[in-house]
C-alpha positions as CSV (number, residue, x, y, z in Angstrom):
1,M,-29.7,-181.5,240.4
2,V,-29.8,-183.8,243.5
3,T,-30.1,-182.2,246.9
4,T,-28.8,-184.1,249.9
5,R,-29.2,-183.3,253.5
6,I,-26.6,-184.0,256.1
7,I,-28.0,-186.5,258.5
8,E,-27.6,-185.7,262.1
9,P,-25.3,-188.3,263.9
10,D,-28.0,-188.7,266.5
11,V,-30.4,-190.2,264.0
12,C,-27.8,-192.9,263.2
13,S,-27.3,-193.4,266.9
14,K,-31.0,-193.7,267.4
15,L,-31.3,-196.3,264.7
16,R,-28.4,-198.3,266.2
17,R,-29.9,-198.1,269.7
18,F,-33.3,-199.3,268.5
19,A,-31.6,-202.1,266.6
20,G,-30.0,-203.2,269.9
21,H,-33.4,-203.1,271.6
22,F,-34.9,-205.3,268.9
23,R,-32.1,-207.8,269.2
24,D,-32.8,-208.0,272.9
25,Y,-36.5,-208.4,272.3
26,A,-35.8,-211.2,269.8
27,Q,-34.1,-213.1,272.7
28,Q,-37.0,-212.5,275.0
29,C,-39.8,-213.5,272.7
30,T,-41.8,-216.6,273.5
31,T,-42.9,-217.2,269.9
32,Q,-40.6,-217.9,267.1
33,T,-42.5,-215.7,264.7
34,L,-42.2,-212.6,267.0
35,A,-38.5,-213.4,267.7
36,H,-37.8,-213.7,263.9
37,E,-39.6,-210.4,263.3
38,C,-37.7,-208.6,266.0
39,A,-34.4,-209.9,264.6
40,R,-35.4,-208.8,261.1
41,V,-36.3,-205.3,262.2
42,A,-32.9,-205.1,264.1
43,A,-31.1,-206.0,260.9
44,Q,-33.0,-203.5,258.8
45,L,-32.4,-200.7,261.4
46,T,-28.7,-201.5,261.4
47,F,-28.6,-201.4,257.6
48,M,-30.5,-198.1,257.5
49,A,-28.1,-196.6,260.1
50,D,-25.1,-197.7,257.9
51,L,-26.6,-196.2,254.8
52,A,-27.4,-192.9,256.6
53,S,-24.0,-192.6,258.1
54,A,-22.6,-193.0,254.6
55,G,-24.7,-190.1,253.5
56,E,-27.4,-192.1,251.7
57,R,-31.2,-192.2,252.2
58,Q,-31.2,-189.6,255.0
59,L,-34.8,-188.7,255.0
60,E,-35.8,-192.3,255.0
61,A,-33.5,-192.9,258.0
62,E,-35.4,-190.3,260.0
63,A,-38.7,-191.9,259.1
64,W,-37.3,-195.3,260.2
65,A,-36.2,-193.9,263.5
66,D,-39.8,-192.6,264.1
67,A,-41.3,-195.9,263.1
68,A,-38.9,-197.9,265.2
69,Y,-40.0,-196.0,268.3
70,L,-43.6,-196.8,267.7
71,T,-42.9,-200.4,266.9
72,Q,-40.7,-200.7,270.0
73,R,-43.7,-199.6,272.1
74,R,-46.0,-202.2,270.5
75,I,-43.4,-205.0,271.1
76,E,-42.9,-203.9,274.7
77,R,-46.7,-204.2,275.2
78,A,-46.7,-207.6,273.6
79,L,-43.8,-208.8,275.8
80,G,-45.3,-207.1,278.9
81,I,-42.2,-204.9,279.5
82,G,-41.5,-201.2,279.3
83,T,-38.5,-198.9,279.2
84,A,-38.0,-195.8,281.3
85,L,-38.4,-192.6,279.3
């Protein structure tokens, strides 16, 4: 028997919001490698949000949201920017 959890809509929103941040970072990056990585992460976060909103991979979506937050902080430090909490 497979048990599924209902994903909270706010997790999907978080993933999409983080994806937007990473798309912005990709445009601000001074190195092509970092810009490419930010764009790749944005695409992955969007994909995960789409899966989660369709009811798939819910637990993984929550982990991705947590990881995206930590990665966002590292990227902001690398770019010399910060966001208000």
